[in-house]
N, C-alpha and C positions, 0 to 999 in steps of 0.2 A: 443497407445501414451500414456506415463503416465501423471497422472494429475500434474499440478504446483500449488505450494503452494501460497496463497494470505491470508494475515492477515487483518482483517478489526477492526480498533479500534474505539470504539465509547464510547460517553457519553450518549446519548439518545438511548435507546433500539430500538426505531423505525427506527432510521438510521442504526443501525448495522443489523438488520433483513432485512430491504429493500435493502441495498447494497449487502448483502450475497445472497439474493434471485436473485437479478439481475445478479450478477456474476455467480453464480451456474448454471443459465439457459444456459450459455456458454458450459457447459458440459465438458470442459477440465480444470477446475480449482477446486482445493481443497481448500475451503474457510473456514477458522477459525476466529470466532468473539471473541475478547478480550474487556472486559469492561475497560474502560480507567483509570485504577488505576495507577497514574504516578509512584508510588514506585515500582510496580511489572512489568508493561508493558515492559520496556526495557529487563529485564531478560527473561521474556516469549518469546519475540521476538528473542532473541539470541538463545534460545532453539529451537523455531520453525523453525528458518532460512528461512523466506518466500522469494519468488522471488519478490513479490511486497507487499507493506504495503499501505493500504488506511486507512486514519485516517479522522474522523470527525473534520473538521477544526475549530480551536479555538486557543487561545494562547498557550495551552498545545501542540498542533501539532508542533510547532516550537521547543519546548523542546523535544519533543519525536524524531524529526528528529535529533537533535544534539546528543541525547543519543544512537541512534543507528548507527551512522556514521560508526563504525567499521565493520558493514554489508556492505562492499563498493559495492558489487554487487546487492544490493538491491535497487529497485525503490521505491520511497516514494511519495505517491500522498496525498495531502491535500485538502479535499472538503469542502469549507466554503459556507454554504447555505445562510447565512445572506446577503452576496452580491453577490450570484449566480457566484462563481469563484472556480475553481480548479487549485491548483499549482502542478506541477510535478518536482521532484528532482531526480536526479542521481549523487550523490556526491554533486551536487549543484543545484540551480534552473535552469531548462532547458526549462521551458514552462509553459503556463497558458492557460486554457480553461475553457468552461462551464461545470457544473456537468453532463449534459446529454452526454458528451463524454467520461465518466468514463470508459466503457467497452473498448472502442478504446484505451484509455490511458493505461489500464492495458495490453491489447494485445501487445501495442508497447513497454511497459516496459519489458514485457517477452521476446519479440525479442530482445530487447537491451541486456539484461541479457545473453540470449543465445549467441549472438554475442561476448560479453565479455568473456564468459567461453571458446568459440573456439579460440579466438586469444591469451587467456591468461590462460592455463589450469594449474590446481593446481597439 
């Protein structure tokens, strides 16, 4: 089985390293970390075309979600550590959970994207 691309957008390196390590332990994910430079991140994401984007939640996460909406099949997960919440978007907000459910949310996002591709081939 080929690995699925996941991008981790961070402003704090500890967050980026921690989430990448957690997701890489899955063994089925190709994880790329990007420092949250708002000017460059949208273009980097368009080139990378990840299946799932995990962003360190902050005001910038909302901007980033809007900036990459054209990646319609991508699931966007914003993890807000200050209030212990994780928002999950697939074109629109579809759920909220606690950050400890991150791996499960990524797996569900990959499943959702696979189902979208199966029902809507390009």
